N, CA, C and O atoms as CSV, one atom per row, in Angstrom:
chain,resi,resn,atom,element,x,y,z
A,1,UNK,N,N,37.388,71.661,84.582
A,1,UNK,CA,C,36.092,72.096,83.977
A,1,UNK,C,C,35.997,71.318,82.654
A,1,UNK,O,O,34.906,70.905,82.259
A,2,UNK,N,N,37.106,71.120,81.985
A,2,UNK,CA,C,37.119,70.330,80.781
A,2,UNK,C,C,36.560,68.994,80.930
A,2,UNK,O,O,35.749,68.547,80.118
A,3,UNK,N,N,36.964,68.353,81.930
A,3,UNK,CA,C,36.553,66.905,82.174
A,3,UNK,C,C,34.960,66.864,82.342
A,3,UNK,O,O,34.257,66.035,81.764
A,4,UNK,N,N,34.488,67.826,83.177
A,4,UNK,CA,C,33.034,67.821,83.261
A,4,UNK,C,C,32.284,68.045,82.034
A,4,UNK,O,O,31.186,67.505,81.903
A,5,UNK,N,N,32.770,68.793,81.118
A,5,UNK,CA,C,32.103,69.000,79.880
A,5,UNK,C,C,32.278,67.966,78.802
A,5,UNK,O,O,31.449,67.829,77.902
A,6,UNK,N,N,33.470,67.175,78.915
A,6,UNK,CA,C,33.663,65.951,78.197
A,6,UNK,C,C,32.754,64.980,78.575
A,6,UNK,O,O,32.175,64.324,77.709
A,7,UNK,N,N,32.524,64.776,79.907
A,7,UNK,CA,C,31.594,63.598,80.354
A,7,UNK,C,C,30.224,63.987,80.067
A,7,UNK,O,O,29.388,63.092,79.949
A,8,UNK,N,N,29.899,65.147,79.945
A,8,UNK,CA,C,28.490,65.676,79.661
A,8,UNK,C,C,28.005,65.313,78.153
A,8,UNK,O,O,26.848,65.039,77.835
A,9,UNK,N,N,29.149,65.370,77.281
A,9,UNK,CA,C,28.968,65.027,75.832
A,9,UNK,C,C,28.253,63.652,75.705
A,9,UNK,O,O,27.373,63.458,74.867
A,10,UNK,N,N,28.648,62.781,76.517
A,10,UNK,CA,C,27.989,61.291,76.391
A,10,UNK,C,C,26.554,61.430,76.837
A,10,UNK,O,O,25.725,60.663,76.345
A,11,UNK,N,N,26.167,62.371,77.755
A,11,UNK,CA,C,24.781,62.379,78.026
A,11,UNK,C,C,23.889,63.178,76.848
A,11,UNK,O,O,22.733,62.896,76.532
A,12,UNK,N,N,24.645,64.149,76.331
A,12,UNK,CA,C,24.076,64.977,75.241
A,12,UNK,C,C,23.771,63.866,73.863
A,12,UNK,O,O,22.740,63.894,73.192
A,13,UNK,N,N,24.644,63.149,73.701
A,13,UNK,CA,C,24.512,62.019,72.464
A,13,UNK,C,C,23.477,61.199,73.046
A,13,UNK,O,O,22.549,60.943,72.279
A,14,UNK,N,N,23.404,60.712,74.242
A,14,UNK,CA,C,22.323,59.722,74.556
A,14,UNK,C,C,20.961,60.340,74.281
A,14,UNK,O,O,20.081,59.707,73.697
A,15,UNK,N,N,20.802,61.595,74.714
A,15,UNK,CA,C,19.428,62.337,74.564
A,15,UNK,C,C,19.374,62.482,73.075
A,15,UNK,O,O,18.285,62.180,72.587
A,16,UNK,N,N,20.267,62.860,72.278
A,16,UNK,CA,C,20.079,62.933,70.765
A,16,UNK,C,C,19.727,61.705,70.063
A,16,UNK,O,O,19.035,61.744,69.046
A,17,UNK,N,N,20.189,60.569,70.580
A,17,UNK,CA,C,19.876,59.249,69.922
A,17,UNK,C,C,18.245,58.896,70.201
A,17,UNK,O,O,17.503,58.461,69.320
A,18,UNK,N,N,17.888,59.128,71.396
A,18,UNK,CA,C,16.654,58.957,71.658
A,18,UNK,C,C,15.523,59.681,71.023
A,18,UNK,O,O,14.483,59.158,70.622
A,19,UNK,N,N,15.876,61.100,70.969
A,19,UNK,CA,C,14.939,62.049,70.467
A,19,UNK,C,C,14.971,62.057,68.946
A,19,UNK,O,O,13.996,62.517,68.352
A,20,UNK,N,N,16.023,61.581,68.264
A,20,UNK,CA,C,16.026,61.520,66.721
A,20,UNK,C,C,14.855,60.817,66.267
A,20,UNK,O,O,14.161,61.327,65.388
A,21,UNK,N,N,14.546,59.657,66.788
A,21,UNK,CA,C,13.626,58.717,66.425
A,21,UNK,C,C,12.152,59.389,66.908
A,21,UNK,O,O,11.177,59.429,66.156
A,22,UNK,N,N,12.154,59.820,68.051
A,22,UNK,CA,C,10.946,60.420,68.503
A,22,UNK,C,C,10.494,61.615,67.708
A,22,UNK,O,O,9.301,61.833,67.496
A,23,UNK,N,N,11.478,62.392,67.265
A,23,UNK,CA,C,11.113,63.584,66.571
A,23,UNK,C,C,10.379,63.351,65.307
A,23,UNK,O,O,9.453,64.069,64.930
A,24,UNK,N,N,10.831,62.309,64.660
A,24,UNK,CA,C,10.092,61.767,63.355
A,24,UNK,C,C,8.668,61.470,63.529
A,24,UNK,O,O,7.786,61.890,62.781
A,25,UNK,N,N,8.461,60.608,64.717
A,25,UNK,CA,C,7.047,60.438,65.106
A,25,UNK,C,C,6.211,61.711,65.274
A,25,UNK,O,O,5.089,61.900,64.804
A,26,UNK,N,N,6.943,62.560,66.026
A,26,UNK,CA,C,6.123,63.750,66.501
A,26,UNK,C,C,5.789,64.570,64.967
A,26,UNK,O,O,4.649,64.944,64.691
A,27,UNK,N,N,6.809,64.748,64.166
A,27,UNK,CA,C,6.458,65.474,62.961
A,27,UNK,C,C,5.390,64.698,62.131
A,27,UNK,O,O,4.549,65.415,61.588
A,28,UNK,N,N,5.292,63.460,61.956
A,28,UNK,CA,C,4.307,62.705,61.259
A,28,UNK,C,C,2.962,62.930,61.990
A,28,UNK,O,O,1.990,63.205,61.285
A,29,UNK,N,N,2.808,62.844,63.295
A,29,UNK,CA,C,1.620,63.020,63.870
A,29,UNK,C,C,1.195,64.575,63.841
A,29,UNK,O,O,0.002,64.855,63.953
A,30,UNK,N,N,2.055,65.477,63.707
A,30,UNK,CA,C,1.688,66.873,63.590
A,30,UNK,C,C,1.072,67.024,62.265
A,30,UNK,O,O,0.080,67.733,62.096
A,31,UNK,N,N,1.682,66.326,61.266
A,31,UNK,CA,C,1.225,66.523,59.819
A,31,UNK,C,C,-0.154,65.776,59.689
A,31,UNK,O,O,-0.892,66.051,58.743
A,32,UNK,N,N,-0.491,64.889,60.574
A,32,UNK,CA,C,-1.797,64.234,60.399
A,32,UNK,C,C,-2.909,65.119,60.458
A,32,UNK,O,O,-3.930,64.987,59.784
A,33,UNK,N,N,-2.620,66.295,61.524
A,33,UNK,CA,C,-3.720,67.058,61.862
A,33,UNK,C,C,-3.662,68.396,61.236
A,33,UNK,O,O,-4.707,69.027,61.079
A,34,UNK,N,N,-2.474,68.899,60.851
A,34,UNK,CA,C,-2.383,70.299,60.494
A,34,UNK,C,C,-2.012,70.515,59.023
A,34,UNK,O,O,-2.546,71.415,58.375
A,35,UNK,N,N,-1.041,69.638,58.462
A,35,UNK,CA,C,-0.238,69.981,57.108
A,35,UNK,C,C,-1.221,69.653,56.003
A,35,UNK,O,O,-2.208,68.945,56.205
A,36,UNK,N,N,-0.924,70.189,54.827
A,36,UNK,CA,C,-1.527,69.949,53.669
A,36,UNK,C,C,-0.607,69.156,52.674
A,36,UNK,O,O,-1.005,68.832,51.555
A,37,UNK,N,N,0.601,68.876,53.132
A,37,UNK,CA,C,1.725,68.097,52.334
A,37,UNK,C,C,2.621,67.629,53.454
A,37,UNK,O,O,2.621,68.144,54.572
A,38,UNK,N,N,3.472,66.504,53.041
A,38,UNK,CA,C,4.355,65.951,53.818
A,38,UNK,C,C,4.118,64.525,54.095
A,38,UNK,O,O,3.005,64.087,53.805
A,39,UNK,N,N,4.954,63.764,54.590
A,39,UNK,CA,C,4.763,62.276,54.851
A,39,UNK,C,C,3.611,61.920,55.631
A,39,UNK,O,O,2.889,60.981,55.296
A,40,UNK,N,N,3.364,62.729,56.817
A,40,UNK,CA,C,2.296,62.378,57.595
A,40,UNK,C,C,0.885,62.678,56.986
A,40,UNK,O,O,-0.069,61.915,57.137
A,41,UNK,N,N,0.834,63.786,56.323
A,41,UNK,CA,C,-0.255,64.070,55.542
A,41,UNK,C,C,-0.742,63.018,54.447
A,41,UNK,O,O,-1.889,62.602,54.287
A,42,UNK,N,N,0.601,62.636,53.611
A,42,UNK,CA,C,0.273,61.582,52.691
A,42,UNK,C,C,-0.233,60.231,53.367
A,42,UNK,O,O,-1.105,59.549,52.829
A,43,UNK,N,N,0.374,59.876,54.599
A,43,UNK,CA,C,0.038,58.710,55.166
A,43,UNK,C,C,-1.500,58.654,55.503
A,43,UNK,O,O,-2.274,57.772,55.129
A,44,UNK,N,N,-1.825,59.827,56.329
A,44,UNK,CA,C,-3.325,59.874,56.720
A,44,UNK,C,C,-4.295,59.887,55.491
A,44,UNK,O,O,-5.404,59.361,55.572
A,45,UNK,N,N,-3.871,60.475,54.400
A,45,UNK,CA,C,-4.703,60.586,53.243
A,45,UNK,C,C,-4.728,59.230,52.705
A,45,UNK,O,O,-5.865,58.816,52.477
A,46,UNK,N,N,-3.820,58.472,52.456
A,46,UNK,CA,C,-3.809,57.181,51.903
A,46,UNK,C,C,-4.508,56.178,52.745
A,46,UNK,O,O,-5.053,55.256,52.139
A,47,UNK,N,N,-4.583,56.201,54.006
A,47,UNK,CA,C,-5.190,55.400,54.977
A,47,UNK,C,C,-6.701,55.733,54.630
A,47,UNK,O,O,-7.464,54.816,54.329
A,48,UNK,N,N,-7.096,56.956,54.671
A,48,UNK,CA,C,-8.453,57.445,54.470
A,48,UNK,C,C,-8.993,56.867,53.200
A,48,UNK,O,O,-10.113,56.357,53.188
A,49,UNK,N,N,-8.155,56.931,52.007
A,49,UNK,CA,C,-8.681,56.375,50.698
A,49,UNK,C,C,-8.347,54.856,50.592
A,49,UNK,O,O,-8.545,54.305,49.510
A,50,UNK,N,N,-7.832,54.112,51.690
A,50,UNK,CA,C,-7.793,52.718,51.622
A,50,UNK,C,C,-6.699,52.268,50.699
A,50,UNK,O,O,-6.790,51.189,50.113
A,51,UNK,N,N,-5.656,53.071,50.551
A,51,UNK,CA,C,-4.565,52.780,49.549
A,51,UNK,C,C,-3.464,52.312,50.471
A,51,UNK,O,O,-2.520,53.020,50.821
A,52,UNK,N,N,-3.677,50.971,50.859
A,52,UNK,CA,C,-2.757,50.428,51.885
A,52,UNK,C,C,-1.226,50.268,51.338
A,52,UNK,O,O,-0.332,50.416,52.171
A,53,UNK,N,N,-0.920,50.016,50.175
A,53,UNK,CA,C,0.400,49.791,49.774
A,53,UNK,C,C,1.198,51.147,49.967
A,53,UNK,O,O,2.342,51.154,50.421
A,54,UNK,N,N,0.558,52.227,49.615
A,54,UNK,CA,C,1.198,53.594,49.574
A,54,UNK,C,C,1.402,54.035,51.173
A,54,UNK,O,O,2.389,54.617,51.622
A,55,UNK,N,N,0.292,53.636,51.871
A,55,UNK,CA,C,0.234,53.973,53.323
A,55,UNK,C,C,1.436,53.202,53.966
A,55,UNK,O,O,2.170,53.789,54.762
A,56,UNK,N,N,1.627,52.006,53.659
A,56,UNK,CA,C,2.886,51.118,54.243
A,56,UNK,C,C,4.183,51.611,53.823
A,56,UNK,O,O,5.169,51.589,54.559
A,57,UNK,N,N,4.178,52.096,52.527
A,57,UNK,CA,C,5.399,52.688,51.986
A,57,UNK,C,C,5.787,53.894,52.782
A,57,UNK,O,O,6.969,54.102,53.055
A,58,UNK,N,N,4.747,54.759,53.194
A,58,UNK,CA,C,5.153,55.855,54.078
A,58,UNK,C,C,5.613,55.593,55.319
A,58,UNK,O,O,6.401,56.349,55.888
A,59,UNK,N,N,5.139,54.449,55.866
A,59,UNK,CA,C,5.567,53.874,57.232
A,59,UNK,C,C,7.120,53.484,57.072
A,59,UNK,O,O,8.004,53.838,57.853
A,60,UNK,N,N,7.286,52.749,56.004
A,60,UNK,CA,C,8.692,52.215,55.908
A,60,UNK,C,C,9.708,53.311,55.721
A,60,UNK,O,O,10.802,53.289,56.284
A,61,UNK,N,N,9.284,54.337,54.858
A,61,UNK,CA,C,10.111,55.434,54.662
A,61,UNK,C,C,10.213,56.226,56.052
A,61,UNK,O,O,11.292,56.781,56.259
A,62,UNK,N,N,9.425,56.318,56.825
A,62,UNK,CA,C,9.401,57.142,58.067
A,62,UNK,C,C,10.390,56.195,59.053
A,62,UNK,O,O,11.125,56.756,59.866
A,63,UNK,N,N,10.367,54.883,58.947
A,63,UNK,CA,C,11.199,54.098,59.774
A,63,UNK,C,C,12.707,54.161,59.214
A,63,UNK,O,O,13.652,54.305,59.990
A,64,UNK,N,N,12.856,54.062,58.004
A,64,UNK,CA,C,14.210,54.225,57.490
A,64,UNK,C,C,14.703,55.569,57.752
A,64,UNK,O,O,15.895,55.672,58.041
A,65,UNK,N,N,13.919,56.706,57.694
A,65,UNK,CA,C,14.450,58.019,58.138
A,65,UNK,C,C,15.022,58.052,59.581
A,65,UNK,O,O,16.061,58.609,59.937
A,66,UNK,N,N,14.139,57.345,60.351
A,66,UNK,CA,C,14.617,57.315,61.879
A,66,UNK,C,C,15.847,56.498,62.060
A,66,UNK,O,O,16.729,56.802,62.864
A,67,UNK,N,N,15.877,55.506,61.328
A,67,UNK,CA,C,17.152,54.637,61.337
A,67,UNK,C,C,18.397,55.423,60.958
A,67,UNK,O,O,19.401,55.356,61.667
A,68,UNK,N,N,18.355,56.171,59.849
A,68,UNK,CA,C,19.250,56.938,59.253
A,68,UNK,C,C,19.851,57.862,60.192
A,68,UNK,O,O,21.054,57.910,60.446
A,69,UNK,N,N,18.876,58.651,60.732
A,69,UNK,CA,C,19.125,59.787,61.622
A,69,UNK,C,C,19.772,59.377,62.855
A,69,UNK,O,O,20.697,59.995,63.381
A,70,UNK,N,N,19.177,58.161,63.354
A,70,UNK,CA,C,19.945,57.613,64.725
A,70,UNK,C,C,21.410,57.121,64.275
A,70,UNK,O,O,22.379,57.257,65.021
A,71,UNK,N,N,21.478,56.662,63.264
A,71,UNK,CA,C,23.031,56.253,62.953
A,71,UNK,C,C,23.802,57.274,62.508
A,71,UNK,O,O,25.016,57.087,62.428
A,72,UNK,N,N,23.255,58.494,62.152
A,72,UNK,CA,C,24.117,59.623,61.840
A,72,UNK,C,C,24.508,60.177,63.269
A,72,UNK,O,O,25.627,60.665,63.427
A,73,UNK,N,N,23.697,60.116,64.204
A,73,UNK,CA,C,24.113,60.669,65.582
A,73,UNK,C,C,24.999,59.725,66.195
A,73,UNK,O,O,25.884,60.179,66.920
A,74,UNK,N,N,24.906,58.403,66.015
A,74,UNK,CA,C,25.997,57.424,66.515
A,74,UNK,C,C,27.344,57.657,65.775
A,74,UNK,O,O,28.406,57.558,66.389
A,75,UNK,N,N,27.299,57.946,64.539
A,75,UNK,CA,C,28.639,58.202,63.959
A,75,UNK,C,C,29.222,59.653,64.332
A,75,UNK,O,O,30.428,59.852,64.483
A,76,UNK,N,N,28.355,60.526,64.448
A,76,UNK,CA,C,28.832,61.875,65.127
A,76,UNK,C,C,29.423,61.594,66.542
A,76,UNK,O,O,30.523,62.042,66.865
A,77,UNK,N,N,28.719,60.903,67.302
A,77,UNK,CA,C,29.313,60.481,68.668
A,77,UNK,C,C,30.535,59.742,68.604
A,77,UNK,O,O,31.378,59.988,69.466
A,78,UNK,N,N,30.778,58.883,67.734
A,78,UNK,CA,C,32.083,58.017,67.708
A,78,UNK,C,C,33.226,58.973,67.218
A,78,UNK,O,O,34.360,58.862,67.684
A,79,UNK,N,N,32.916,59.903,66.283
A,79,UNK,CA,C,33.913,60.755,65.838
A,79,UNK,C,C,34.277,61.787,66.861
A,79,UNK,O,O,35.462,62.059,67.053
A,80,UNK,N,N,33.222,62.432,67.591
A,80,UNK,CA,C,33.470,63.639,68.488
A,80,UNK,C,C,33.857,63.131,69.921
A,80,UNK,O,O,34.522,63.926,70.586
A,81,UNK,N,N,33.560,61.999,70.464
A,81,UNK,CA,C,33.833,61.647,71.741
A,81,UNK,C,C,34.343,60.054,71.563
A,81,UNK,O,O,33.628,59.137,71.965
A,82,UNK,N,N,35.423,59.848,71.033
A,82,UNK,CA,C,35.980,58.447,70.865
A,82,UNK,C,C,36.255,57.731,71.996
A,82,UNK,O,O,36.387,56.508,71.950
A,83,UNK,N,N,36.370,58.435,73.129
A,83,UNK,CA,C,36.678,57.677,74.461
A,83,UNK,C,C,35.437,56.953,74.987
A,83,UNK,O,O,35.593,56.074,75.835
A,84,UNK,N,N,34.191,57.270,74.534
A,84,UNK,CA,C,33.100,56.750,74.855
A,84,UNK,C,C,32.753,55.472,73.967
A,84,UNK,O,O,31.673,54.909,74.142
A,85,UNK,N,N,33.607,55.037,73.071
A,85,UNK,CA,C,33.280,54.078,72.046
A,85,UNK,C,C,32.797,52.780,72.652
A,85,UNK,O,O,31.907,52.147,72.084
A,86,UNK,N,N,33.392,52.313,73.884
A,86,UNK,CA,C,32.983,51.066,74.477
A,86,UNK,C,C,31.401,51.011,74.751
A,86,UNK,O,O,30.786,49.945,74.741
A,87,UNK,N,N,30.876,52.092,74.966
A,87,UNK,CA,C,29.390,52.098,75.061
A,87,UNK,C,C,28.458,52.231,73.962
A,87,UNK,O,O,27.263,51.941,74.022
A,88,UNK,N,N,29.138,52.735,72.850
A,88,UNK,CA,C,28.348,52.891,71.653
A,88,UNK,C,C,28.573,51.755,70.525
A,88,UNK,O,O,27.942,51.804,69.469
A,89,UNK,N,N,29.440,50.799,70.781
A,89,UNK,CA,C,29.599,50.040,69.845
A,89,UNK,C,C,28.464,48.815,69.911
A,89,UNK,O,O,28.207,48.224,70.960
A,90,UNK,N,N,27.833,48.528,68.648
A,90,UNK,CA,C,26.859,47.717,68.551
A,90,UNK,C,C,27.211,46.221,68.400
A,90,UNK,O,O,26.315,45.383,68.301
């Protein structure tokens, strides 16, 4: 039973790595339509006002946030399931 649980952890972290970046996109798109504050709202507002430098800075912040969250999951994976290290080394 323990071996099955340990092997499933690799699949769990694979899903987390994929969904970390995707969740950022989903949150920003949701803020486009509903929110009155947040990064997505600021991005759509600045595009509407044609303030492209601030709009691009929102995009860069969102990209950096996605990268940081992805790397946080990779770090957690390396610490929690070290036997899977051969697959996670970049």
